[in-house]
N, C-alpha and C positions, 0 to 999 in steps of 0.2 A: 463611473464605470462601467464597461460591460463585466458579464460575468468570468470571461477569460483574462482579460487587462485585471479584476482584482485577482485572481487566483496567480498569474505571473508575476503579478507585484511581489503580493505576500511572498513567493519561493524568491524571490529578489531580495528579501529585507527591506523594501521598497514601503511608504506610507498607501494605505488603501482607503477607501470612503466608509469601508464597512468590512468586519473581517469575513474572508469567502467560508463558504460552507461546504465540505467535500464528503463525496460519499462515493470513495477512490473505485470500488469495484476489487477486482481478484477474492482475497480472503475476507474484504472488508465490502462486500456485496452490498446492493441495495434491492436487488431482484427479490422481493416478496413475494409470498403467494398471492396477497391483494394486487399488487402491481402485476403480475404476468398475466391475472385476470385482466386487467384492465388492458394488455397492450393486445389482448386477444390473440396469443401465440402459446403452445406446448411447450413444455420445458423441455425434451428432447430437441424440439427444430432450433428452441433459443441455446442454446448449447452446442448445435452443430451446423446451425444454418448463419451465416455471415448476414442477413438481411434481417432473421429475425432475432439474431443478439442484437444487433442496431436498433432495431424495434423497440427491444425491450430497455436497452440502455436510456435511449430516446425517453422514455417514457417514464422512468425513475424520474428523471429528470423535470421533465414538464409536471410532473404530480407532485414534487417536493418541493421545488424553486432553489436548490442546489447548485452550484456554480461551475458543477462536472459532469460531463459523461463518462462513464468509467465500463471498460470490458476487459477480462469475461467476467465470471460470475462465480467462481470457484478458483484452488488450486491446484487443481490436479492435471493441469492442461499439460504441462511440461512433463509430469511424471508419465502419463500415458503416450507421451511421444515416446518417452525413451524405455517406454515395454511392460507399464507397471500394467494391471486391469482395476477399472476404474469403474464403477457403478453410478449412474449420473442422477439418480434418486430424485430431490424434486426440492423446491426450497423452505419446505418442511424438514427435508432432512438431505442436504448439500450431497454433491456428491462427494465421493471417498474413495480411496484407493482398497479397491478387494483383494489384491495381492500383487504385491511388489515384485520386482522384475529380476532378484537375485536373493538370493538367501543371504550371501555373505558379500563382501568387496570383490568386484572383478575384477577379473583382471587384462589390461587392457582400457581400451574408450571404444565402446558400441557407440553405433550411430544412431542418430536420431530416425524414428519411421512416422513422422508426419504429423498423425492424428489431427487435433482440432487448432495445432498452430497456426495456420492457413487461414483458419474462419475467423481467429482473433484480429489477425492484419488485414483483413478485408475489412470485418466490423470499424477496426478502428477507422482506414480509408473513408468506408461509408457516413459513419458519424463526422470527422474533419470536415466533410464536403457539405453535409447538412446541417450541424450544430455550429455554425462561425464566431458565433460571440460566445457560445461556451466551451469552457478548457476540457479539453480532451486526454483522459487519464489511461494510460496503457499500463500493464502488471506485471510482474514475473515473481517466482518464488525466487528465496537468497539459496545460494549452493548448498549448504547446511540441511536445511530444511528439503530441499530435491532429492538429497543423499538419503534422508528419511522416509523417504517414498519409493525410492526405488531399489531402497537394499533394506531388510528387514531392520526395523528402527533399533531395536538394541544392538544387534550387531554392530546396525553402523558408528552409532557412539563408540563402542568399544572401540573398534577400527581405530578411530580417531587416536585412543593411548597405545593402542597394543601393534598400530600397525601405520604411524605417524605419516611417514614418507608417503606412503601408497597410497595413504587417504588424501593428501595435499596431493599428491598426481590426480587422483581420481575427482576430486574437488576442483581442481585445474580445468578438468576436460568438462566438467558440469558449466562451469562460468562463463567459457568460450561458449557453448551451446545457450547459456541462459543471455549473455551479451550481444548473441547473434538475434535471438527472437527480441531482446529488448530496444535493441537498434532497428527491426524490420518494421515493428510499432513507431518506432518515431519516425520512419522513412514515408510510413502511410499518414504521419500526421499526429501523431500525439504530441500533446504539449509538454506530459510530463510523465515521467513512469514512476511508483510505486514496486519497489522490491522487498517483499514482506518475508522477514526471518523469523518466524514464530518457535523454529525448534534449536535456531543457534543463538542463543538466550545465555545470560550471566550466571541464570539460574541453572540450568541443564549444564552447560559445561565451563562454567567460571573463567576469572579474567586472564588467566595463563593460555586457555584454549578458543578463548573468542580473539585471542590475540593473534594466536597463529593461524586459526584456521576459518574464522567468521571475516573478520576485518579487511584482510588485505584483499579479499575474494569479492566482497560488498564493492570494495573500493574501487576494482577495475570496471564494476560493470557500469557502478556511478560516474567515472571519468570519462567512460564510452558514451554514456547517455549525454554526458554535457558537451563532449566536446563534438558532439551532433547538434547543440545548441538546445536541447531539451533540459528540463528538469527532472532530478532526481530524487526521490525520496524513499528513506529508507525509514520502513516499521519493525521496529523491536518489541517482542511481547515480553509481557511480567516486569518484574521488578530487578533495575540495571543500574543501582547503585554500586553495587558491586564491580560493574564494569564502564562507571561511568568518565573516566577516562580513558578508557578504549572508544566509546562512542563518541567522544570530543572529536577524536578523530577521522570521524568516517566522510567521506571527502562527498557527501548529498547536500543538496540544497535545500533540506528538511528532515527533520529525525519527528518517527510518530512514535509514540509512546500511549502505554495503557494504564500508567498509574501517574496521580497527579504526583505522590510528594519524589517522583523522580526530578522535577524541575530543579528546584534548587541544588538535587546532588547535580546536573548536568552543567550549571550554569559555574556552580564553584569548580567544576572540571574544565572549564573552559570552554563550554559547548556554546556556540555564536549563533548557530543558524535557528532559523522559525523552525517553533515546536507545533505538531498538528495534532491535536485528539481535540477534547477528551470527557466524550461523553459517554458513561456507562450505559453498556447493552442492555442492562438489565432495565434500566431506567426508561431507554428508547423503546422497550418493548413492552412495556407495563404503567408507565406513564406514572401520572396525566400529563397531560398537553404541558398544563401551565410550568411544571416542575423539569419539563424538558428544556423549554423556554430559560428559563433561571439557571439553569446547570452549564446551558451554551455561554450565558452571558457570565458565569463563574468561571467557564473554561478560559475566556478571553482576559478575566480579571488576574487569573494564576498566571496568566504569561504566554497562552497558546496564541497564536499567528495566526493560523488555520483550524476553524472547528470543524470537527469529523469522529464520528464515533470511536469510541475506545480499542475496538478489536472486531471479532465479526457479529456481524447483527443478527437475529434470530429472524428467520422467514416468516415467522409470524408477527412480525413488527409494524403495527398500524402507519399507515401512510402521513395521519392527523399528527404520530409522534415525531415523523421526518422531518413533516415540515414545521414543525415547532423550533427544530433547531438552527433553519431561516430566520423564523419570526424574531429568536432569541439575538442570532446575530445581527439585525435590521436594528432592532433595540438600544442593544448596545452601540449602534454604529451614532444613533440619533443622538444617546447620551454623552458620547465622546464629543461630535460635533458643536451639542450643546456647550461643553467645556474649553472648547477648541484645541484640545488635546487628540494627538495622533488616534485614530480608532481602535488600536488594539498594542498593548505593551510590547516593543522591541529594542529596546536600551543593548545597545551591543551587538546588534544583528549587521554583520559585514554585508554591502553590497558586491553583486554580481560575483560572490564567490570567493570574494580574498578569505584567505587564512583557512581554507578546508584544509582537512587531511588529504593525504595523498599516496599514500602508504600504499603497495602494493608489492606482490610476492618479489 
C-alpha cells in the first residue's frame, strides 16, 4: 500500500498492511527545531509563505517516514484571521495569542480578516501536487477553542453558561467560518482534515455543555468535510470518560484522544469509529527511541488504528524519536502478518461511515 492508501483505508475502517503513522500538523505539529533547520527555511517564512510551509511539511514527512504531510504548524491561524494578535515565536516557543480580539462575547458576526488562511490553502495545494503517494492532512481548530482564542477565555467560558443563546449564535458564526476554511483545504487537495478541540472538552465543560456547545457544531464541520469526499478526524484533549456517550455521537471518520484509558469507555459507549493516538509526547521528547517503538506497538494493541502523538509535540523532539513511531508500526505490521491477523484491532468498525453521529443544531 502507498502511504495515502494506508491512511485512507484506516480512516475508512478497512484493513491495512500495517498501522499508518500520522503527525497531523495544526496543534499536533511535527515542525520541530531540528526539522526546521533541515528544511533550510526560517520560522517566519514557514508560517507566512505557502512554498516555505509546504517545504517544511514535506521535510517532516521525508525525515520521519510518517504516512502524511500536514499543515499548518500551529492553531492560531483562524484566531489571527478573526482579529486576535498572534506572536509566531519559534518551534521551541510555538505561536500563541498575544491579545484576543474581544474582551467579551461580541454582538453580531464580524467578518474574517484574511491573515494566513490562504497561505495554508496554497500550501495544501502544493503538497497535493507534489506528494501524490502521501496523505495530505489539513487542520482547523474547533469552534469552542476558537471562541476562547478570540474572546478572553475565562469570559468566553462563562458566557456559555450566562449567555447560552448568544454563545450558540456566536459559535454558529465561527462554525460557518471554520467550515469554509476546512472545505477550502479539501478543494485544494486535502485527503483529511483534523478538527482539534482542546478547549471544548468534558473536563472543562462537562457532559451537558459538551452536548449543547460542542457536539452539534463539530458535527456540522465534519459532515461538510465528508460530503466533499474527504475524511474528518476530531481530536479531543484530556479524559473523556464523562462525555463518552456524546463522543460516540461525533460524525467523524476517526477520533483522536490523548488518554489510553479512554478506549474502553468509548467502546462501551458505542463509539465504533477508528481511534487515533496515543504515544506520549513526553516520551517522544525524552525517549529513548526503543521505548517509543514499543509504545507505538502498544498503542495498536490497545485499539488504536492510527498511530500518532497523543497531543502537541515539543519543538525539541528529536527526529529519531519520531522515526521510531514508524519503526514500531512496521514491526507491529510484520507481527500481525506472521499471525495472519489484521494489522490492527478494528473490531466493530463500520465501513464507509455507517452508524456515525449526525446531530446538528
